[in-house]
Legacy VTK file of the C-alpha trace (Angstrom):
# vtk DataFile Version 3.0
C-alpha trace
ASCII
DATASET POLYDATA
POINTS 682 float
20.561 -17.748 16.070
19.606 -14.096 16.904
22.237 -11.316 16.722
22.436 -10.051 20.125
22.337 -6.576 18.775
18.534 -7.422 18.202
17.933 -8.472 22.022
16.234 -5.178 22.692
13.557 -5.629 20.312
12.266 -8.695 22.304
11.867 -7.236 25.425
8.556 -7.030 26.916
7.185 -3.578 27.291
4.143 -2.935 30.012
1.453 -1.231 28.569
-0.921 0.044 31.498
-2.247 -3.367 32.918
-0.471 -5.761 30.246
2.713 -6.637 29.002
3.286 -7.196 25.338
5.641 -9.919 24.577
7.951 -7.766 22.528
8.591 -4.349 20.894
6.873 -5.169 17.506
3.634 -3.271 17.192
1.227 -3.388 14.164
-0.551 -0.334 14.217
-3.823 0.387 13.174
-4.126 -0.363 9.312
-7.119 -0.305 6.869
-7.571 -3.630 4.928
-10.169 -2.820 2.536
-12.141 -5.762 4.303
-13.346 -4.698 7.400
-17.103 -5.197 8.436
-17.955 -6.656 4.736
-15.373 -9.340 5.207
-14.923 -9.975 8.590
-13.619 -13.401 8.649
-11.056 -12.638 6.024
-9.936 -9.519 7.967
-9.566 -11.538 11.349
-7.247 -14.366 9.525
-5.162 -11.255 7.975
-4.438 -10.075 11.751
-3.783 -13.821 13.192
-1.171 -14.522 10.576
0.464 -11.134 12.253
0.257 -12.884 15.806
1.597 -16.114 14.408
4.445 -14.028 12.728
5.692 -12.470 16.040
4.161 -9.083 16.290
3.583 -8.505 20.032
0.572 -5.988 19.409
-1.794 -6.568 16.507
-4.741 -3.777 15.751
-7.869 -3.437 13.969
-8.356 -1.076 11.421
-10.194 2.145 12.342
-14.042 0.878 13.585
-16.911 3.017 13.228
-18.362 3.432 16.362
-22.046 4.961 15.231
-24.127 4.807 12.190
-23.382 8.810 12.132
-19.673 7.839 11.187
-20.629 5.674 8.194
-17.998 5.589 5.557
-19.484 3.613 3.179
-18.482 2.273 0.754
-15.263 2.067 2.601
-14.724 -1.194 3.986
-13.477 0.055 7.793
-14.627 -2.235 10.967
-17.893 -1.236 12.756
-19.075 -1.370 16.406
-22.340 0.380 16.117
-24.498 -2.077 18.475
-23.915 -5.779 20.056
-24.643 -7.184 16.788
-20.973 -6.512 15.580
-19.461 -8.072 18.827
-19.320 -11.628 16.749
-16.811 -10.801 14.095
-14.620 -8.764 16.374
-14.572 -11.568 18.911
-13.592 -13.797 16.167
-10.584 -11.304 15.431
-9.484 -11.140 19.293
-9.692 -14.829 19.667
-7.376 -15.560 16.410
-4.942 -12.763 17.680
-4.778 -14.098 21.254
-4.310 -17.854 19.966
-0.862 -16.746 19.334
0.075 -14.988 22.442
-0.395 -11.267 21.079
-2.402 -8.453 22.393
-5.381 -7.256 20.493
-5.867 -3.425 19.848
-8.906 -1.789 18.743
-9.228 1.908 17.349
-12.414 3.015 18.012
-13.191 5.929 15.344
-16.134 8.421 14.408
-15.133 10.327 11.284
-17.278 13.653 11.813
-16.962 15.743 8.627
-15.074 13.271 7.105
-17.877 11.057 6.347
-20.769 11.591 4.590
-23.164 8.623 5.831
-24.268 7.410 2.479
-25.631 4.407 4.174
-27.172 5.683 7.235
-28.227 9.085 5.843
-27.624 10.668 9.283
-26.596 14.289 8.652
-22.777 14.216 9.443
-21.243 15.796 12.769
-18.816 18.774 13.089
-17.801 21.279 15.406
-19.113 23.654 13.404
-21.139 23.959 10.219
-19.034 22.947 7.689
-18.997 21.170 4.181
-17.572 17.290 4.487
-13.960 16.646 3.260
-14.895 15.180 0.297
-16.535 15.937 -3.159
-20.072 14.718 -1.802
-22.578 17.711 -1.769
-23.019 17.386 1.950
-22.754 19.577 4.637
-22.125 18.497 8.170
-23.845 19.918 11.065
-22.818 21.957 14.096
-22.951 19.838 17.244
-24.947 21.236 20.072
-24.249 20.383 23.613
-26.659 17.605 23.495
-24.965 16.068 20.580
-21.625 16.072 22.524
-23.073 14.413 25.385
-24.558 11.853 23.037
-20.893 11.270 21.215
-19.661 10.927 24.559
-21.856 8.137 25.036
-21.608 6.567 21.882
-17.807 6.369 22.746
-18.103 5.011 25.717
-20.626 2.391 24.820
-17.956 1.209 22.135
-15.348 1.191 24.488
-17.403 -1.200 26.762
-18.251 -3.354 23.505
-14.959 -3.666 22.587
-13.880 -4.988 25.822
-16.490 -7.364 25.805
-15.286 -8.708 22.468
-11.854 -9.292 24.108
-9.670 -6.330 23.014
-7.069 -5.495 25.198
-5.738 -2.172 24.278
-8.437 0.502 23.387
-7.916 3.513 21.498
-8.850 6.982 21.716
-8.259 8.365 18.053
-7.462 11.822 17.176
-5.567 11.828 13.680
-5.387 12.227 9.776
-8.202 15.056 9.506
-10.255 12.089 9.771
-11.923 11.938 13.239
-14.072 14.128 15.431
-11.941 14.505 17.883
-9.183 15.758 15.565
-11.274 18.039 14.055
-12.250 19.429 17.322
-8.479 20.075 18.262
-7.870 21.744 14.871
-8.645 25.448 14.985
-9.496 25.619 11.213
-12.376 23.494 11.683
-13.209 24.209 15.255
-14.836 27.672 15.571
-17.100 27.330 18.308
-17.280 30.353 20.983
-18.423 28.284 23.923
-16.246 26.008 26.284
-15.515 23.423 23.395
-14.067 26.137 20.928
-11.537 29.212 21.126
-8.617 28.570 23.515
-6.528 25.413 22.835
-7.806 24.220 26.328
-11.119 24.481 25.104
-10.523 22.916 21.968
-8.807 20.116 23.882
-11.613 19.413 26.416
-13.599 17.140 24.333
-10.423 14.974 23.737
-9.754 15.109 27.516
-13.101 14.198 28.209
-13.465 11.119 25.880
-10.166 9.917 27.268
-11.495 9.980 30.902
-14.964 8.270 29.950
-13.011 5.506 27.903
-10.341 4.995 31.027
-13.992 5.067 33.082
-15.600 2.433 30.816
-12.743 -0.160 30.476
-11.588 -0.273 34.189
-7.756 -2.012 34.834
-8.319 -4.991 32.482
-7.547 -3.050 29.161
-4.931 -0.594 28.392
-5.810 2.606 26.892
-4.125 4.466 23.954
-3.890 7.692 22.367
-3.553 7.830 18.561
-2.592 11.630 17.769
-1.460 13.071 14.556
1.108 15.737 15.885
1.822 17.632 12.724
0.115 18.368 9.482
2.849 19.553 7.267
0.770 22.565 6.704
3.240 24.997 8.508
1.463 27.861 10.538
-1.926 26.961 8.770
-1.870 23.623 10.393
-1.268 21.345 13.721
2.917 21.452 14.483
4.546 19.083 16.318
6.582 22.353 17.766
3.723 23.793 18.864
0.100 22.538 19.559
1.328 18.828 18.918
3.844 19.248 21.906
1.159 21.167 23.925
-1.447 18.661 23.809
0.915 15.827 24.494
2.226 18.025 27.562
-1.231 18.562 28.481
-2.240 15.118 28.471
1.171 13.305 29.333
0.190 10.366 32.006
-3.470 10.115 30.992
-3.378 7.254 28.218
-1.296 4.057 29.143
0.293 4.542 25.175
1.128 6.974 22.733
0.804 6.038 19.311
1.948 9.107 17.411
2.421 9.773 13.546
1.841 12.440 10.973
-1.388 13.797 9.668
-3.073 13.038 6.710
-2.722 9.779 5.640
-0.866 10.524 2.623
1.585 12.169 5.002
1.546 9.246 7.187
1.796 6.783 4.525
4.479 8.459 2.317
5.764 6.536 -0.463
9.586 5.460 -0.888
9.421 7.534 -3.751
9.136 10.669 -1.515
10.615 9.573 2.067
12.867 7.174 3.427
13.073 4.779 6.136
12.519 6.312 9.564
10.884 9.618 8.050
8.762 10.386 10.724
11.593 10.372 13.645
12.101 14.086 13.763
8.609 14.992 14.139
7.761 12.649 16.995
10.816 12.515 18.883
9.667 14.994 21.313
6.794 12.869 22.947
9.063 10.417 24.936
10.655 13.665 26.865
7.114 14.271 27.950
5.801 11.297 29.134
6.775 8.257 31.261
4.200 5.834 29.241
5.308 3.871 26.201
5.484 5.375 22.898
5.164 3.958 19.208
5.487 5.525 15.998
5.964 4.532 12.168
8.117 5.100 9.372
8.090 2.277 7.330
11.064 0.442 9.477
12.215 -3.030 7.676
15.544 -2.846 9.075
16.538 -4.379 12.411
19.358 -1.757 12.665
16.902 0.929 12.108
14.690 -0.350 15.046
17.199 -1.048 17.398
18.629 2.835 16.481
15.389 4.369 17.384
14.799 2.585 20.423
18.539 3.361 21.814
18.111 7.014 20.878
14.848 7.302 22.638
12.713 8.244 19.641
10.196 5.107 20.357
9.495 1.966 22.969
7.898 -0.006 20.484
8.457 -0.399 16.589
5.401 0.645 14.698
4.122 -0.787 11.424
1.546 -1.055 9.059
2.863 -1.635 5.534
6.305 -3.608 6.636
3.927 -6.105 8.687
1.445 -6.447 5.514
4.840 -7.259 3.249
5.973 -9.682 5.600
3.844 -10.486 8.630
6.764 -13.048 9.937
9.321 -9.901 10.181
9.492 -10.493 13.842
9.963 -14.092 14.031
12.550 -13.851 11.267
14.744 -11.318 13.345
14.097 -13.481 15.991
15.570 -16.619 14.575
18.401 -15.067 12.696
16.707 -14.958 9.496
17.195 -11.435 8.191
17.903 -12.282 4.904
14.295 -13.674 4.526
12.386 -10.638 5.542
10.088 -9.501 2.773
10.671 -5.691 2.870
8.162 -3.577 1.989
9.054 -1.173 -1.186
6.504 1.290 -0.235
4.716 1.439 -3.197
1.239 1.789 -1.416
-0.631 -0.398 -3.541
-1.845 -1.691 -0.214
-3.347 1.706 0.208
-5.189 1.355 -2.845
-7.159 -1.305 -1.803
-9.144 0.532 1.448
-9.319 3.425 -1.512
-10.862 1.499 -3.802
-13.020 -0.350 -1.430
-11.656 -3.968 -2.330
-9.470 -6.163 -0.417
-6.138 -4.578 -0.297
-2.718 -6.933 -2.259
0.784 -6.299 -1.666
3.572 -6.296 -4.473
6.106 -8.197 -2.578
3.340 -10.374 -0.674
0.819 -11.994 -3.152
-0.845 -13.965 -0.197
-2.130 -10.753 1.439
-6.310 -10.869 1.174
-6.550 -14.294 0.465
-5.257 -15.643 3.859
-9.150 -16.965 4.517
-10.735 -16.952 1.287
-8.281 -19.041 -0.334
-6.208 -20.445 2.573
-2.999 -18.810 1.434
-0.352 -18.677 4.129
2.696 -16.177 3.556
5.369 -18.670 4.755
4.277 -22.245 3.896
2.558 -23.920 0.909
1.785 -27.624 0.615
4.391 -29.648 -1.169
3.553 -31.221 -4.203
2.639 -34.862 -4.258
4.408 -35.361 -7.455
7.396 -32.957 -7.703
7.079 -32.419 -11.563
9.765 -30.251 -13.396
8.588 -27.150 -14.352
10.424 -24.400 -16.976
9.590 -21.201 -16.507
10.576 -18.787 -19.337
11.336 -15.090 -18.284
12.876 -13.648 -14.843
10.400 -10.676 -14.079
8.180 -10.490 -11.146
5.810 -12.961 -12.398
8.204 -15.564 -13.467
10.523 -15.449 -10.492
7.656 -16.031 -7.810
6.516 -18.675 -9.653
9.845 -20.212 -9.853
10.612 -19.489 -6.030
6.969 -20.772 -5.015
7.137 -23.914 -6.834
10.670 -24.485 -5.589
9.302 -24.274 -2.084
6.827 -26.578 -2.997
9.509 -29.362 -4.062
9.259 -28.932 -7.724
12.003 -29.086 -9.911
12.227 -25.559 -11.720
14.175 -24.113 -14.203
14.029 -20.283 -14.759
15.454 -19.207 -18.209
15.901 -15.223 -18.846
16.387 -13.891 -22.335
18.556 -10.792 -20.800
21.541 -10.645 -19.203
19.783 -9.307 -15.922
17.065 -10.903 -13.616
13.954 -8.907 -12.384
12.386 -7.756 -15.846
10.345 -4.633 -15.536
11.357 -4.368 -12.058
14.914 -3.953 -12.582
14.338 -1.565 -15.715
11.887 0.750 -13.411
13.715 0.586 -10.172
16.222 2.850 -12.048
13.855 5.607 -12.300
13.851 8.651 -10.004
12.641 7.459 -6.515
11.953 3.881 -7.272
15.003 2.332 -6.135
13.355 0.655 -3.150
11.423 -1.662 -5.802
14.317 -3.917 -6.631
13.650 -5.506 -3.669
10.841 -7.801 -5.239
13.810 -8.991 -7.386
16.320 -9.364 -4.910
14.297 -11.100 -2.332
13.056 -13.776 -4.769
16.398 -14.114 -6.231
17.722 -14.363 -2.761
15.367 -17.463 -1.948
15.968 -19.120 -5.589
19.860 -18.786 -5.340
19.498 -20.658 -1.959
16.680 -23.251 -3.386
18.253 -26.775 -4.286
15.719 -27.209 -6.813
15.842 -24.101 -8.793
18.253 -23.898 -11.821
18.523 -20.125 -13.089
19.851 -19.382 -16.624
20.450 -15.666 -17.857
21.082 -14.976 -21.679
18.689 -17.791 -22.850
16.309 -16.661 -25.327
13.857 -19.846 -26.012
12.165 -20.976 -28.960
9.636 -22.688 -29.404
11.645 -25.714 -30.380
13.890 -25.100 -27.453
10.686 -25.379 -25.144
9.187 -28.466 -26.849
12.694 -30.185 -26.394
13.234 -29.433 -22.762
11.227 -31.995 -21.509
9.342 -30.350 -18.632
5.895 -31.657 -18.472
5.159 -28.125 -17.186
5.649 -24.657 -18.771
4.902 -21.133 -17.828
5.457 -18.158 -20.021
6.370 -15.141 -18.171
7.919 -13.275 -21.039
6.257 -9.767 -20.012
4.909 -7.064 -22.416
6.278 -3.992 -24.630
5.121 -0.383 -24.067
2.844 0.894 -27.533
4.309 3.577 -29.118
1.279 4.276 -31.412
-0.818 6.252 -28.807
-3.303 3.323 -28.608
-4.796 3.493 -25.104
-7.864 4.656 -23.267
-8.351 7.880 -25.300
-7.687 6.580 -28.318
-8.787 2.942 -28.905
-6.889 2.496 -32.237
-3.291 3.582 -33.246
-2.541 6.801 -34.765
-0.673 6.345 -37.672
0.087 10.074 -38.234
2.228 9.748 -35.228
5.100 8.575 -37.716
5.217 12.384 -38.944
7.185 13.106 -36.255
9.676 11.202 -33.685
8.016 9.249 -30.639
10.525 7.298 -28.342
8.661 4.829 -26.074
8.878 3.965 -22.533
11.057 0.721 -23.023
13.542 2.903 -24.848
13.821 5.205 -22.025
13.817 2.612 -19.693
17.078 0.896 -21.530
18.973 3.978 -22.515
17.619 6.919 -20.272
16.954 10.238 -21.421
20.217 11.297 -22.142
19.845 9.165 -25.764
16.950 12.107 -26.491
17.600 14.543 -29.124
17.707 18.521 -28.530
14.275 20.099 -28.183
11.339 19.695 -26.511
9.592 16.713 -25.306
6.070 16.105 -24.724
4.949 13.088 -22.483
1.645 11.959 -23.077
-0.021 9.987 -20.268
-2.802 7.782 -21.024
-1.658 4.888 -18.349
-2.667 7.722 -15.655
-0.353 5.378 -12.943
3.128 6.069 -12.016
5.069 5.815 -15.288
4.488 9.190 -17.314
5.240 11.238 -14.155
8.589 9.635 -13.498
9.543 9.485 -17.241
8.840 13.509 -17.144
10.978 13.755 -13.689
13.682 11.694 -15.476
13.730 14.203 -18.580
13.350 17.122 -16.892
16.591 16.256 -14.796
18.766 16.452 -18.315
17.427 20.304 -18.629
15.103 19.634 -21.591
11.703 21.513 -21.944
9.157 18.967 -20.787
5.067 19.125 -21.165
3.120 16.351 -19.499
-0.101 16.122 -21.175
-2.781 13.916 -20.383
-6.917 13.639 -21.099
-7.486 13.163 -17.225
-7.918 16.122 -14.982
-4.969 15.772 -12.960
-1.164 14.294 -12.897
-1.626 10.661 -12.618
-4.809 10.397 -11.063
-4.741 6.663 -10.248
-1.905 7.325 -7.532
-4.788 9.118 -5.598
-5.099 5.713 -4.298
-1.811 5.220 -3.328
-1.647 8.431 -1.370
0.937 9.961 -3.623
-0.865 12.202 -6.075
-0.549 15.524 -4.804
3.290 15.259 -4.274
3.813 13.854 -7.811
2.114 16.856 -9.383
3.932 19.514 -6.947
7.338 17.631 -7.922
6.696 17.943 -11.611
5.607 21.671 -11.105
8.704 22.236 -8.945
10.846 20.609 -11.911
9.428 23.369 -14.075
7.159 20.518 -16.311
4.340 22.427 -17.967
0.940 20.507 -17.153
-2.153 20.197 -19.772
-4.735 18.485 -18.512
-7.754 17.311 -20.211
-6.126 17.065 -23.657
-5.594 13.984 -26.278
-3.905 13.594 -29.262
-4.860 15.487 -32.873
-1.998 15.920 -35.431
1.777 15.417 -35.698
4.819 17.061 -38.010
8.256 16.896 -37.614
8.802 19.568 -35.245
4.908 20.017 -33.528
2.496 18.021 -31.827
-1.347 19.253 -32.092
-3.755 18.193 -29.132
-7.616 18.964 -28.782
-9.564 19.877 -25.455
-11.360 16.406 -24.701
-14.929 18.404 -24.576
-14.575 20.615 -27.142
-12.400 19.510 -29.029
-10.521 23.112 -29.772
-6.954 22.443 -31.077
-3.628 23.572 -29.554
-0.342 22.984 -31.544
2.605 22.623 -29.036
6.396 22.899 -30.303
7.843 18.879 -30.147
11.078 17.368 -30.806
10.375 14.090 -29.339
6.786 12.602 -28.267
6.908 10.025 -25.476
3.708 8.041 -25.369
2.852 6.282 -21.998
-0.438 4.755 -22.870
-0.884 1.058 -23.384
1.165 -2.156 -23.406
1.286 -5.357 -25.612
1.893 -8.831 -24.186
5.144 -10.342 -25.529
3.454 -13.361 -26.486
5.137 -14.760 -29.539
6.496 -17.682 -27.640
3.222 -18.253 -26.665
1.825 -17.886 -29.979
4.089 -20.505 -31.735
3.806 -23.179 -28.950
0.047 -22.538 -29.149
0.090 -22.938 -32.948
1.794 -26.591 -31.988
-0.388 -28.070 -29.501
-0.632 -31.018 -30.951
3.170 -31.554 -30.240
2.922 -31.055 -26.781
1.999 -34.581 -25.614
4.501 -36.101 -28.020
7.439 -33.884 -26.031
5.896 -35.151 -22.690
4.291 -31.466 -22.152
0.982 -31.728 -20.129
0.782 -27.643 -19.224
1.839 -24.712 -20.979
0.251 -21.399 -19.766
1.246 -17.703 -20.062
1.388 -15.678 -16.538
2.030 -12.128 -15.424
2.144 -9.202 -18.005
2.549 -11.830 -20.802
-1.261 -12.607 -20.136
-2.253 -9.386 -19.494
-0.555 -6.246 -18.310
-1.065 -5.205 -15.061
0.951 -4.179 -11.983
3.932 -5.500 -10.495
1.835 -6.686 -7.517
-0.638 -8.134 -10.454
2.446 -9.801 -12.035
3.935 -11.430 -8.623
0.107 -12.591 -7.789
0.055 -14.445 -10.979
3.178 -16.214 -10.710
2.464 -17.127 -7.090
-1.327 -18.433 -7.987
0.266 -20.335 -10.668
2.453 -22.074 -8.150
-0.156 -22.785 -6.091
-2.605 -24.563 -8.444
0.003 -26.647 -9.515
-1.079 -30.319 -9.285
-4.700 -29.234 -8.535
-6.980 -31.087 -10.600
-8.874 -29.098 -12.985
-7.077 -25.886 -11.839
-5.335 -24.520 -14.722
-6.885 -21.189 -16.142
-8.734 -18.513 -14.081
-9.362 -19.338 -10.319
-12.645 -18.303 -9.320
-13.618 -17.152 -5.960
-15.141 -19.864 -3.781
LINES 1 683
682 0 1 2 3 4 5 6 7 8 9 10 11 12 13 14 15 16 17 18 19 20 21 22 23 24 25 26 27 28 29 30 31 32 33 34 35 36 37 38 39 40 41 42 43 44 45 46 47 48 49 50 51 52 53 54 55 56 57 58 59 60 61 62 63 64 65 66 67 68 69 70 71 72 73 74 75 76 77 78 79 80 81 82 83 84 85 86 87 88 89 90 91 92 93 94 95 96 97 98 99 100 101 102 103 104 105 106 107 108 109 110 111 112 113 114 115 116 117 118 119 120 121 122 123 124 125 126 127 128 129 130 131 132 133 134 135 136 137 138 139 140 141 142 143 144 145 146 147 148 149 150 151 152 153 154 155 156 157 158 159 160 161 162 163 164 165 166 167 168 169 170 171 172 173 174 175 176 177 178 179 180 181 182 183 184 185 186 187 188 189 190 191 192 193 194 195 196 197 198 199 200 201 202 203 204 205 206 207 208 209 210 211 212 213 214 215 216 217 218 219 220 221 222 223 224 225 226 227 228 229 230 231 232 233 234 235 236 237 238 239 240 241 242 243 244 245 246 247 248 249 250 251 252 253 254 255 256 257 258 259 260 261 262 263 264 265 266 267 268 269 270 271 272 273 274 275 276 277 278 279 280 281 282 283 284 285 286 287 288 289 290 291 292 293 294 295 296 297 298 299 300 301 302 303 304 305 306 307 308 309 310 311 312 313 314 315 316 317 318 319 320 321 322 323 324 325 326 327 328 329 330 331 332 333 334 335 336 337 338 339 340 341 342 343 344 345 346 347 348 349 350 351 352 353 354 355 356 357 358 359 360 361 362 363 364 365 366 367 368 369 370 371 372 373 374 375 376 377 378 379 380 381 382 383 384 385 386 387 388 389 390 391 392 393 394 395 396 397 398 399 400 401 402 403 404 405 406 407 408 409 410 411 412 413 414 415 416 417 418 419 420 421 422 423 424 425 426 427 428 429 430 431 432 433 434 435 436 437 438 439 440 441 442 443 444 445 446 447 448 449 450 451 452 453 454 455 456 457 458 459 460 461 462 463 464 465 466 467 468 469 470 471 472 473 474 475 476 477 478 479 480 481 482 483 484 485 486 487 488 489 490 491 492 493 494 495 496 497 498 499 500 501 502 503 504 505 506 507 508 509 510 511 512 513 514 515 516 517 518 519 520 521 522 523 524 525 526 527 528 529 530 531 532 533 534 535 536 537 538 539 540 541 542 543 544 545 546 547 548 549 550 551 552 553 554 555 556 557 558 559 560 561 562 563 564 565 566 567 568 569 570 571 572 573 574 575 576 577 578 579 580 581 582 583 584 585 586 587 588 589 590 591 592 593 594 595 596 597 598 599 600 601 602 603 604 605 606 607 608 609 610 611 612 613 614 615 616 617 618 619 620 621 622 623 624 625 626 627 628 629 630 631 632 633 634 635 636 637 638 639 640 641 642 643 644 645 646 647 648 649 650 651 652 653 654 655 656 657 658 659 660 661 662 663 664 665 666 667 668 669 670 671 672 673 674 675 676 677 678 679 680 681
């Protein structure tokens, strides 16, 4: 039964001519599927509608070939040929009683038009905002008229495709309408540039065009980034952000407000907390009678209710929480709060769009597989033969395998060698800024602890004899991996034996013992992993007052975190802590009190004082148990064993998301004929 405190979340809200069934609103977000995988994108949105989201929105949809974001997999509405794919989406959303929204977008100088080869459009001549050697053309009056026509035609097509809410989008520094609003991009001297009113003109005209096109059957939403976090150098919520809302207050049917850029709007949990945008957007509701939706990585129904009762929001917007748990609304509705699969704010989902691949989620391994593999986030077919399964290892892969197997009706035993559940998740969640990552462990443990099919044992390090003697027909080895200390990784493909000339402290030792156990003297962290670990450890060590130098063969700190939208914040954080950063360098030599590095291009050496080296390079699977069991394969049948498999980091070290996916895939393919081994694309 639902807690009555949350009744307000299920009140209907009028949006123009429409009424949404509750206050849960899946705002526009990319999936990495888009126009190349439209059925996958449609099915992903359908699951949200099934899970109770009152409004489900597309990702941004390109309205014209001059807004070509190739190779990104965004939506497309270039012409009538795109209607079928979008109609598939709206039909699926409507089938579950939700409203379907579409975010129309022209990306102006944010796109290079690699496929269409059309010179990009901008308010004034400017370089595109990527590394592409391309310049955008200044739009003349004819171009502006054409743009207005394209947007109007896209709105008409969106209505034909069955969308209920049509967006006019000016945000994230990624859209032409936003570029016209921003003084640093708009240097025009005609009626579309200069003064605030002139820079607002095109936005106002397109809103009117869209209203005229969609009539009174559809609602019109405006998505506006009200602050760029650039201070006086950019758009601010207390000045021009406020002024835009005040000027257009009653013109749309809905205000969708947020921060710009995308990296500000979708900050990771390492750098922000739930509801972090409220101070920037709370000014909007007092200016308009129209409903307001905003985001802030809301996962707690208490925080949602507070935002509504305090007059910050009318609708709870979500992208990442709706990915981690598409059924979040229904779980609140049904009083199943403990079952919510809370977003951890790691942004592995954003990495899908940034790498032009279907997204994934650390918490929800079914994301991106809803259509391709028919995986549903809440249901898994029961096993016809509920055989016993032994899972060795209680990290993310082992816990997800056990949880999903128990859901399928298998009798599952999990044996964890240490005294703590969670494996790497528990250890890493103790690092600065990563506390929310413990949700990966906590949600799975919560499900397993109430599953009668599951038996859980800590402090049980199993040998090969133990496994063979246990009697389970299926065994999953999920024993994880250990970080190397010999320097072997991308830059150095062989171990570096001379590292033994000085002290090296491995990642695992820091995770287990903390930075306080390091000896006095300067510390060098060598990052050849290029994701988050080296930067977090540098932060950990710097907090103890030690002199820290971060060295990497890459040109920037933690380069893969560009994909998770946090690279700049990471680099700023290290610089603010006094960490010295040396890019484009690899290891050359070591003594007891120094480390010699060399330029990756010239080989020119530099010797640095170094009491302790922390190499963050690569990992070795902890597969000793598997090796012993594989050597005794001939005994398996005698002990009633049908299969023994490695899953997660024990098979191939990767992200936590990859580990939970592997655990889930193992559980899904149990009972399938010939299914053990890689599951190929179908």
